[in-house]
All heavy atoms as an XYZ file, in Angstrom:
763
protein
N       0.770     -1.160     -0.033
C       0.008     -0.006     -0.029
C       0.894      1.191      0.007
O       1.701      1.446      0.935
C      -0.858     -0.005      1.212
C      -1.837      1.150      1.294
S      -2.828      0.928      2.742
C      -3.365      2.565      3.029
N       0.776      2.002     -0.980
C       1.608      3.306     -1.149
C       0.843      4.447     -0.385
O      -0.373      4.518     -0.499
C       1.804      3.586     -2.553
C       2.769      2.604     -3.299
C       3.077      3.146     -4.647
C       3.925      2.292     -5.309
N       4.362      2.594     -6.698
N       1.601      5.272      0.303
C       0.960      6.442      0.875
C       1.206      7.636     -0.007
O       2.264      7.724     -0.619
C       1.628      6.717      2.262
C       1.324      5.638      3.269
C       1.958      6.008      4.546
C       1.765      4.925      5.602
N       2.292      5.142      6.924
N       0.201      8.397     -0.179
C       0.288      9.532     -1.064
C       0.102     10.870     -0.291
O      -0.658     10.929      0.803
C      -0.793      9.491     -2.094
N       0.941     11.843     -0.687
C       0.786     13.150      0.026
C       0.319     14.142     -1.047
O       0.883     14.199     -2.108
C       2.119     13.587      0.580
C       2.616     12.556      1.637
C       2.120     14.944      1.160
C       3.970     12.847      2.178
N      -0.724     14.809     -0.730
C      -1.192     15.813     -1.619
C      -0.829     17.146     -1.126
O      -1.064     17.505      0.051
C      -2.795     15.733     -1.787
C      -3.323     14.526     -2.484
C      -4.788     14.451     -2.295
C      -2.803     14.366     -3.757
N      -0.242     17.955     -1.933
C       0.095     19.336     -1.520
C      -0.731     20.363     -2.201
O      -0.399     20.754     -3.182
C       1.624     19.626     -1.863
C       2.712     18.594     -1.315
C       4.071     18.868     -1.821
C       2.676     18.628      0.195
N      -1.766     20.634     -1.398
C      -2.689     21.769     -1.898
C      -2.696     22.911     -0.973
O      -2.577     22.782      0.196
C      -4.126     21.239     -1.984
C      -4.301     20.137     -2.974
C      -5.694     19.580     -3.026
O      -6.482     19.784     -2.071
N      -6.062     18.976     -4.073
N      -2.716     24.037     -1.525
C      -2.665     25.325     -0.811
C      -1.448     25.433      0.041
O      -1.617     25.744      1.277
C      -3.963     25.496      0.067
C      -5.131     25.553     -0.789
O      -5.156     26.025     -1.967
N      -6.337     24.978     -0.297
N      -0.342     25.079     -0.368
C       0.854     25.012      0.335
C       2.028     25.626     -0.444
O       2.371     25.258     -1.648
C       1.371     23.553      0.548
C       2.573     23.317      1.528
C       2.251     23.804      2.910
C       2.974     21.874      1.574
N       2.478     26.771      0.051
C       3.472     27.636     -0.720
C       4.987     26.992     -0.482
O       4.978     26.166      0.412
C       3.414     29.124     -0.467
C       3.686     29.288      1.047
O       4.331     28.587      1.733
N       3.208     30.556      1.494
N       5.870     27.528     -1.197
C       7.189     26.977     -1.105
C       7.840     27.260      0.258
O       8.493     26.314      0.863
C       8.129     27.689     -2.163
N       7.497     28.340      0.872
C       8.122     28.612      2.160
C       7.469     27.639      3.222
O       8.165     27.257      4.141
C       7.828     30.158      2.617
C       8.517     31.138      1.901
C      10.056     30.906      1.962
O      10.526     30.683      3.085
O      10.797     30.965      0.968
N       6.210     27.319      3.177
C       5.691     26.328      4.112
C       6.191     24.937      3.959
O       6.516     24.200      4.920
C       4.145     26.263      3.963
O       3.593     27.575      4.242
N       6.311     24.581      2.678
C       6.993     23.258      2.378
C       8.473     23.154      2.919
O       8.805     22.236      3.521
C       6.941     22.941      0.870
C       7.550     21.695      0.381
C       6.862     20.485      1.120
C       7.510     21.501     -1.009
N       9.148     24.260      2.772
C      10.505     24.424      3.266
C      10.546     24.248      4.686
O      11.403     23.481      5.329
C      11.056     25.701      2.776
C      12.569     25.814      3.154
C      13.226     27.164      2.728
C      14.537     27.369      3.313
N      14.978     28.795      2.986
N       9.711     24.864      5.369
C       9.610     24.794      6.808
C       9.328     23.479      7.377
O       9.932     22.861      8.386
C       8.633     25.736      7.444
N       8.416     22.718      6.759
C       8.026     21.337      7.112
C       9.207     20.375      6.908
O       9.561     19.637      7.798
C       6.823     20.849      6.195
C       5.599     21.661      6.680
C       6.597     19.327      6.472
C       4.411     21.521      5.662
N       9.865     20.560      5.772
C      11.119     19.741      5.473
C      12.124     19.999      6.532
O      12.846     19.093      7.099
C      11.639     19.984      4.019
C      10.588     19.373      3.035
C      12.928     19.297      3.848
C      10.890     19.814      1.603
N      12.501     21.254      6.803
C      13.487     21.641      7.781
C      13.123     21.106      9.200
O      14.102     20.588      9.918
C      13.672     23.123      7.876
C      14.449     23.723      6.740
C      14.421     25.259      6.712
O      13.809     25.936      7.642
O      15.259     25.925      5.873
N      11.968     21.165      9.610
C      11.479     20.543     10.913
C      11.703     19.117     10.928
O      12.193     18.541     11.863
C      10.048     20.961     11.126
C       9.886     22.450     11.556
O      10.807     23.093     11.852
O       8.627     22.867     11.513
N      11.438     18.505      9.860
C      11.570     16.988      9.724
C      13.096     16.629      9.933
O      13.472     15.776     10.581
N      13.895     17.391      9.112
C      15.384     17.081      9.226
C      15.995     17.340     10.564
O      16.746     16.622     11.135
C      16.044     17.944      8.139
C      15.726     17.436      6.738
C      17.639     17.894      8.353
C      16.243     18.314      5.603
N      15.570     18.404     11.143
C      16.081     18.862     12.507
C      15.580     17.823     13.554
O      16.444     17.435     14.429
C      15.486     20.191     12.950
C      16.088     21.372     12.305
C      15.529     22.729     12.794
C      16.113     23.950     11.962
N      15.494     25.124     12.394
N      14.446     17.222     13.501
C      13.964     16.248     14.340
C      14.836     14.861     14.113
O      15.185     14.320     15.151
C      12.481     15.920     14.017
O      12.119     14.803     14.672
N      15.105     14.523     12.945
C      15.886     13.311     12.644
C      17.324     13.541     13.152
O      17.905     12.652     13.843
C      15.840     13.018     11.153
C      14.610     12.537     10.644
C      14.174     11.254     11.215
O      14.933     10.349     11.517
N      12.827     11.149     11.644
N      17.896     14.627     12.943
C      19.193     15.079     13.506
C      19.334     15.022     14.983
O      20.265     14.443     15.549
C      19.747     16.415     12.956
C      20.194     16.273     11.454
C      20.492     17.800     10.997
C      21.460     15.422     11.215
N      18.326     15.480     15.582
C      18.200     15.481     17.134
C      18.277     14.049     17.610
O      18.969     13.711     18.504
C      16.924     16.203     17.563
C      16.898     16.417     19.052
C      15.775     17.216     19.483
C      15.599     17.413     20.927
N      14.428     18.180     21.271
N      17.467     13.171     17.059
C      17.301     11.805     17.391
C      18.645     11.068     17.118
O      19.007     10.310     17.959
C      16.251     11.157     16.688
C      14.898     11.583     17.055
O      14.658     12.137     18.143
N      13.923     11.422     16.160
N      19.300     11.316     15.976
C      20.632     10.760     15.585
C      21.525     11.176     16.694
O      22.470     10.295     17.077
C      20.967     11.207     14.143
C      22.340     10.646     13.759
C      22.413      9.207     13.469
C      23.388     11.410     13.489
C      23.610      8.597     13.029
C      24.581     10.802     13.142
C      24.589      9.570     12.859
N      21.650     12.406     17.121
C      22.584     12.803     18.125
C      22.455     12.146     19.364
O      23.337     11.691     20.145
C      22.543     14.312     18.238
C      23.232     15.166     17.291
C      23.076     16.640     17.504
C      23.803     17.529     16.442
N      23.624     18.951     16.739
N      21.091     12.067     19.814
C      20.932     11.342     21.051
C      21.463      9.806     21.039
O      21.952      9.366     21.912
C      19.314     11.318     21.312
C      18.815     12.594     21.827
C      17.331     12.372     22.179
C      16.645     13.646     22.494
N      15.213     13.473     22.568
N      21.184      9.212     19.850
C      21.611      7.905     19.576
C      23.146      7.715     19.703
O      23.669      6.828     20.351
C      21.093      7.324     18.341
C      21.469      5.868     18.111
C      20.828      5.399     16.860
O      19.686      5.677     16.491
O      21.523      4.639     16.158
N      23.766      8.639     19.201
C      25.270      8.632     19.182
C      25.817      8.847     20.518
O      26.633      8.182     21.035
C      25.875      9.668     18.149
C      25.637      9.288     16.817
C      27.350      9.866     18.491
C      26.106     10.264     15.760
N      25.335      9.833     21.181
C      25.914     10.229     22.513
C      25.408      9.388     23.700
O      25.927      9.423     24.815
C      25.615     11.679     22.832
C      26.348     12.570     21.985
C      25.702     13.521     21.013
C      27.717     12.562     22.001
C      26.317     14.376     20.256
C      28.390     13.539     21.051
C      27.744     14.367     20.220
O      28.436     15.146     19.416
N      24.430      8.560     23.509
C      23.977      7.613     24.603
C      24.866      6.350     24.655
O      24.845      5.566     25.630
C      22.491      7.081     24.476
O      22.347      6.625     23.119
C      21.590      8.346     24.669
N      25.659      6.088     23.687
C      26.574      4.968     23.675
C      27.791      5.286     24.510
O      28.413      6.248     24.503
C      27.048      4.571     22.276
C      25.916      4.115     21.455
N      25.397      2.970     21.483
C      25.307      4.704     20.316
C      24.353      2.643     20.591
N      24.345      3.868     19.862
N      28.082      4.270     25.363
C      29.207      4.290     26.257
C      30.519      4.120     25.466
O      30.638      3.122     24.753
C      29.102      3.320     27.402
C      30.225      3.296     28.454
O      30.983      4.253     28.372
O      30.395      2.287     29.011
N      31.391      5.044     25.422
C      32.703      4.960     24.645
C      33.433      3.718     25.097
O      34.248      3.222     24.399
C      33.335      6.266     24.877
C      32.829      6.829     26.091
C      31.407      6.369     26.267
N      33.363      3.318     26.415
C      34.069      2.179     26.782
C      33.353      0.881     26.760
O      33.560     -0.070     27.376
C      34.554      2.265     28.312
C      35.699      3.425     28.442
O      36.571      3.482     27.401
O      35.824      4.036     29.380
N      32.215      0.935     25.833
C      31.423     -0.159     25.770
C      32.298     -1.295     25.069
O      33.093     -1.053     24.167
C      30.231      0.118     24.727
C      29.464     -1.029     24.252
C      28.447     -0.499     23.171
O      28.473      0.671     22.887
O      27.688     -1.294     22.783
N      32.051     -2.481     25.495
C      32.818     -3.731     24.991
C      31.967     -4.250     23.818
O      30.801     -4.483     23.911
C      33.050     -4.742     26.076
C      33.991     -4.352     27.288
C      34.035     -5.369     28.180
C      35.379     -4.027     26.716
N      32.809     -4.509     22.773
C      32.210     -5.196     21.567
C      32.717     -6.469     21.369
O      34.006     -6.841     21.649
C      32.552     -4.376     20.293
C      32.117     -2.861     20.352
C      32.592     -2.129     19.023
C      30.637     -2.741     20.483
N      31.854     -7.434     20.956
C      32.382     -8.742     20.598
C      33.100     -8.668     19.354
O      33.202     -7.648     18.661
C      31.125     -9.692     20.405
O      30.458     -9.315     19.300
C      30.346     -9.789     21.811
N      33.767     -9.813     18.937
C      34.405     -9.913     17.614
C      33.453     -9.457     16.501
O      33.869     -8.499     15.538
C      34.946    -11.254     17.293
C      36.150    -11.572     18.169
C      36.575    -13.020     17.794
N      37.618    -13.535     18.731
C      37.890    -14.694     18.907
N      37.281    -15.589     18.269
N      38.844    -15.074     19.777
N      32.364    -10.024     16.478
C      31.325     -9.757     15.391
C      30.865     -8.366     15.354
O      30.753     -7.624     14.325
C      30.196    -10.700     15.539
C      30.342    -12.101     15.071
O      31.471    -12.274     14.355
O      29.618    -13.028     15.509
N      30.603     -7.719     16.491
C      30.222     -6.398     16.714
C      31.323     -5.408     16.355
O      31.065     -4.419     15.592
C      29.689     -5.931     18.087
C      28.498     -6.680     18.605
C      28.241     -6.619     20.063
O      29.069     -6.407     20.780
O      27.056     -6.771     20.340
N      32.632     -5.754     16.598
C      33.709     -4.770     16.244
C      33.912     -4.903     14.719
O      34.223     -3.955     14.053
C      35.005     -5.346     16.935
N      33.697     -6.148     14.098
C      33.859     -6.293     12.733
C      32.788     -5.412     11.874
O      32.990     -4.655     11.016
C      33.763     -7.644     12.192
S      35.171     -8.731     12.654
N      31.508     -5.503     12.468
C      30.407     -4.655     11.855
C      30.766     -3.193     12.087
O      30.433     -2.402     11.157
C      29.129     -5.071     12.506
C      28.634     -6.330     12.037
C      27.274     -6.792     12.659
C      26.891     -8.216     12.420
N      25.698     -8.615     13.167
N      31.159     -2.780     13.158
C      31.441     -1.428     13.555
C      32.542     -0.855     12.691
O      32.416      0.264     12.076
C      31.918     -1.285     15.003
C      32.256      0.104     15.424
C      31.234      1.040     15.456
C      33.569      0.530     15.757
C      31.586      2.414     15.945
C      33.815      1.800     16.117
C      32.910      2.605     16.253
N      33.626     -1.550     12.337
C      34.691     -1.174     11.450
C      34.538     -1.504     10.014
O      35.228     -1.059      9.151
C      36.054     -1.858     12.039
C      36.549     -1.345     13.331
C      37.717     -2.219     13.745
C      36.777      0.080     13.360
N      33.377     -2.249      9.806
C      33.074     -2.768      8.462
C      34.307     -3.550      7.785
O      34.656     -3.291      6.692
C      32.684     -1.597      7.515
C      31.440     -0.885      8.064
C      30.962      0.296      7.228
O      31.658      0.634      6.278
N      30.013      0.923      7.688
N      34.763     -4.533      8.549
C      35.888     -5.356      8.071
C      35.518     -6.835      8.334
O      34.578     -7.173      9.044
C      37.275     -4.984      8.903
C      37.013     -5.252     10.377
C      37.708     -3.521      8.618
C      38.287     -5.015     11.174
N      36.323     -7.676      7.787
C      36.179     -9.181      7.924
C      36.867     -9.484      9.176
O      37.765     -8.993      9.692
C      36.769     -9.797      6.661
C      36.480    -11.263      6.610
O      35.387    -11.685      6.499
O      37.423    -12.021      6.811
N      36.471    -10.779      9.664
C      37.005    -11.175     10.871
C      38.451    -11.485     10.895
O      39.229    -11.257     11.740
C      36.202    -12.410     11.507
O      36.242    -13.443     10.564
N      38.917    -11.900      9.580
C      40.336    -12.185      9.542
C      41.147    -10.894      9.605
O      42.351    -10.933     10.099
C      40.603    -12.964      8.136
O      40.270    -12.146      7.036
N      40.610     -9.841      9.094
C      41.303     -8.653      9.215
C      41.470     -8.143     10.635
O      42.504     -7.671     11.104
C      40.554     -7.404      8.425
O      40.384     -7.819      7.028
C      41.257     -6.123      8.468
N      40.353     -8.365     11.424
C      40.367     -7.940     12.786
C      41.467     -8.841     13.539
O      42.184     -8.243     14.406
C      38.999     -8.147     13.422
C      38.912     -7.785     14.866
C      39.118     -6.238     15.165
C      37.556     -8.105     15.435
N      41.496    -10.099     13.204
C      42.464    -10.973     13.891
C      43.789    -10.595     13.503
O      44.710    -10.589     14.372
C      42.222    -12.379     13.376
C      43.131    -13.469     13.890
C      43.056    -14.128     15.033
C      44.362    -13.879     13.202
N      44.227    -14.997     15.154
C      44.950    -14.824     14.085
C      44.924    -13.567     11.944
C      46.138    -15.428     13.625
C      46.060    -14.245     11.679
C      46.662    -15.170     12.470
N      44.047    -10.174     12.257
C      45.392     -9.702     11.789
C      45.800     -8.448     12.512
O      47.023     -8.370     13.000
C      45.361     -9.566     10.280
C      46.635     -9.348      9.625
N      47.634    -10.313      9.718
C      47.196     -8.415      8.912
C      48.704     -9.888      8.925
N      48.529     -8.719      8.553
N      44.830     -7.508     12.523
C      45.198     -6.159     13.214
C      45.501     -6.444     14.734
O      46.262     -5.656     15.349
C      43.989     -5.228     13.044
C      43.909     -4.633     11.775
C      44.676     -4.831     10.722
C      42.866     -3.850     11.262
N      44.280     -4.253      9.605
C      43.141     -3.521      9.861
C      41.748     -3.289     11.820
C      42.236     -2.810      9.030
C      40.878     -2.467     11.126
C      41.239     -2.174      9.677
N      44.749     -7.353     15.400
C      44.960     -7.674     16.783
C      46.261     -8.226     16.999
O      47.090     -7.897     17.886
C      43.834     -8.523     17.365
O      42.597     -7.967     17.061
C      44.096     -8.819     18.762
N      46.727     -9.234     16.082
C      48.000     -9.763     16.254
C      49.225     -8.836     16.019
O      50.275     -8.929     16.544
C      48.122    -11.059     15.332
C      47.382    -12.148     15.776
O      47.043    -12.299     16.892
N      47.136    -13.144     14.880
N      48.972     -7.771     15.156
C      49.958     -6.774     14.806
C      49.994     -5.589     15.950
O      50.853     -4.818     15.843
C      49.742     -6.169     13.522
C      50.165     -6.936     12.436
C      50.100     -6.129     11.058
C      50.846     -6.889      9.970
N      50.935     -6.142      8.802
N      48.983     -5.706     16.824
C      48.844     -4.716     17.769
C      48.267     -3.346     17.355
O      48.286     -2.380     18.070
N      47.685     -3.423     16.251
C      46.939     -2.208     15.691
C      45.728     -2.008     16.556
O      45.337     -0.806     16.800
C      46.629     -2.299     14.295
C      47.776     -2.355     13.367
C      47.335     -2.317     11.851
C      48.495     -2.210     11.056
N      48.146     -2.150      9.645
N      45.078     -2.945     17.070
C      43.876     -2.849     17.985
C      44.179     -3.809     19.165
O      44.819     -4.781     19.014
C      42.511     -3.283     17.263
C      42.254     -2.251     16.206
C      42.552     -4.656     16.771
N      43.571     -3.384     20.312
C      43.812     -4.199     21.547
C      42.520     -4.959     21.895
O      41.485     -4.488     21.785
C      44.011     -3.144     22.698
C      45.211     -2.373     22.391
C      44.129     -4.006     24.017
C      45.508     -1.253     23.371
N      42.754     -6.256     22.153
C      41.681     -7.150     22.498
C      41.772     -7.406     24.011
O      42.770     -7.561     24.451
C      41.756     -8.513     21.690
N      40.641     -7.766     24.571
C      40.493     -8.098     25.912
C      39.760     -9.459     25.907
O      38.858     -9.607     25.155
C      39.679     -7.037     26.789
C      40.411     -5.730     26.730
C      40.087     -4.749     25.768
C      41.366     -5.368     27.805
C      40.755     -3.501     25.750
C      41.996     -4.124     27.741
C      41.686     -3.256     26.732
O      42.300     -2.073     26.669
N      40.215    -10.327     26.847
C      39.652    -11.624     26.789
C      39.235    -12.143     28.121
O      39.773    -11.846     29.161
N      38.208    -13.039     28.116
C      37.779    -13.868     29.232
C      37.527    -15.269     28.518
O      36.650    -15.369     27.771
C      36.467    -13.370     29.764
C      36.619    -11.921     30.317
C      35.976    -14.201     30.919
C      35.300    -11.280     30.826
N      38.406    -16.123     29.013
C      38.281    -17.491     28.406
C      38.665    -17.415     26.960
O      39.628    -16.872     26.568
N      37.739    -17.997     26.182
C      37.983    -17.958     24.643
C      37.366    -16.793     24.045
O      37.467    -16.621     22.898
C      37.425    -19.247     23.982
C      38.303    -20.342     24.362
O      39.416    -20.300     24.623
N      37.658    -21.613     24.366
N      36.708    -15.922     24.728
C      35.979    -14.820     24.238
C      36.991    -13.563     24.191
O      37.802    -13.358     25.011
C      34.734    -14.397     25.129
C      33.808    -15.613     25.186
C      32.455    -15.092     25.794
N      31.449    -16.099     25.824
C      30.505    -16.306     24.897
N      30.508    -15.415     23.867
N      29.694    -17.232     25.132
N      36.724    -12.816     23.078
C      37.574    -11.552     22.874
C      36.700    -10.416     22.751
O      35.487    -10.541     22.076
C      38.355    -11.703     21.559
C      39.465    -12.885     21.674
C      40.566    -12.388     22.552
N      41.527    -13.525     22.776
C      41.488    -14.277     23.851
N      40.638    -13.956     24.860
N      42.388    -15.192     23.955
N      37.050     -9.345     23.407
C      36.269     -8.100     23.406
C      37.076     -6.911     23.064
O      38.358     -6.923     23.202
C      35.563     -7.809     24.766
C      34.652     -8.823     25.223
C      35.075     -9.920     26.024
C      33.354     -8.873     24.775
C      34.255    -10.932     26.454
C      32.423     -9.917     25.140
C      32.936    -10.906     25.939
O      32.100    -11.933     26.366
N      36.554     -5.884     22.504
C      37.278     -4.710     21.952
C      36.544     -3.467     22.511
O      35.334     -3.398     22.402
C      37.219     -4.640     20.469
C      38.039     -5.929     19.894
C      37.300     -7.058     19.577
C      39.445     -5.723     19.608
C      37.906     -8.199     19.126
C      40.009     -6.843     19.053
C      39.290     -8.021     18.823
O      40.054     -9.155     18.286
N      37.220     -2.526     23.089
C      36.665     -1.319     23.549
C      36.352     -0.384     22.371
O      37.206     -0.086     21.538
C      37.555     -0.571     24.567
C      37.640     -1.211     25.883
C      38.469     -0.360     26.830
C      38.531     -0.966     28.167
N      39.407     -0.151     29.200
N      35.236      0.044     22.258
C      34.770      0.905     21.120
C      35.705      2.157     21.013
O      36.163      2.584     20.062
C      33.293      1.278     21.359
C      32.712      1.871     20.147
C      31.146      2.108     20.366
C      30.430      2.385     19.062
N      29.008      2.631     19.379
N      35.989      2.837     22.261
C      36.713      3.886     22.171
C      38.152      3.681     21.735
O      38.715      4.608     21.021
C      36.799      4.610     23.617
O      37.503      3.711     24.507
N      38.755      2.527     22.021
C      40.076      2.281     21.490
C      40.009      1.876     20.041
O      41.021      2.222     19.329
C      40.625      1.036     22.301
C      40.947      1.340     23.753
C      41.412      0.330     24.530
O      41.596     -0.828     24.010
O      41.888      0.593     25.710
N      38.957      1.358     19.578
C      38.852      1.126     18.091
C      38.879      2.482     17.331
O      39.506      2.548     16.357
C      37.544      0.354     17.679
C      37.523     -1.077     18.298
C      36.185     -1.807     17.967
C      38.643     -1.946     17.629
N      38.078      3.416     17.905
C      37.975      4.704     17.287
C      39.368      5.444     17.343
O      39.840      6.074     16.344
C      36.993      5.600     17.975
C      35.545      5.264     17.734
C      34.640      6.018     18.554
C      35.205      5.469     16.220
N      40.073      5.257     18.476
C      41.552      5.876     18.506
C      42.457      5.340     17.663
O      43.488      5.897     17.210
C      41.992      5.797     20.061
C      41.260      6.638     20.960
C      41.693      6.574     22.324
C      40.976      7.416     23.302
N      41.309      7.128     24.652
N      42.268      3.922     17.345
C      43.255      3.255     16.474
C      43.123      3.708     14.993
O      44.034      3.490     14.228
C      42.971      1.722     16.522
O      41.739      1.413     15.992
N      42.013      4.307     14.660
C      41.896      4.841     13.282
C      42.843      6.069     13.020
O      42.950      6.910     13.911
C      40.493      5.380     12.948
C      39.418      4.220     13.143
C      37.987      4.865     12.991
C      39.503      3.220     12.126
N      43.547      6.089     11.940
C      44.509      7.135     11.633
C      44.124      7.915     10.501
O      43.463      7.350      9.495
C      45.866      6.540     11.485
C      45.999      5.539     10.260
C      46.422      6.003     12.714
C      47.352      5.125      9.954
N      44.398      9.282     10.404
C      43.983     10.041      9.194
C      44.877      9.538      8.128
O      46.063      9.328      8.246
C      44.204     11.422      9.712
C      45.146     11.385     10.914
C      44.890      9.960     11.403
N      44.380      9.550      6.883
C      45.143      9.300      5.685
C      45.441     10.557      4.923
O      44.649     11.473      4.948
C      44.240      8.380      4.734
C      43.802      7.103      5.348
C      42.885      6.326      4.395
C      45.062      6.114      5.649
N      46.617     10.508      4.440
C      47.089     11.608      3.672
C      46.548     11.520      2.242
O      46.387     10.526      1.599
C      48.650     11.724      3.639
C      49.297     11.921      4.813
C      50.734     11.916      4.721
C      51.450     12.164      6.025
N      52.871     12.054      6.061
N      46.179     12.689      1.647
C      45.561     12.771      0.433
C      46.658     13.048     -0.669
O      47.587     13.631     -0.489
C      44.413     13.867      0.271
C      43.152     13.333      1.040
C      42.119     14.360      0.737
C      40.815     13.873      1.434
N      39.745     14.716      1.038
């Protein structure tokens, strides 16, 4: 079922205001979502791979090279989100 929106008796300024309000609302929600995450949140291997958008073999390789730090309990490995962000380096253009 498609939803249709009819714009009758609506001038350009009113449409612009409606769009701006919608965008501001979405940005506000996005900021809340970003800032509610704990920077020291522990991520599992799978979560770290999804966060960095890499394959698990790449994460394993980076961990062994010391590019990222893993924390473990038994056979489980965890990564601090804040440390993953710090491990990112700016690239020269």
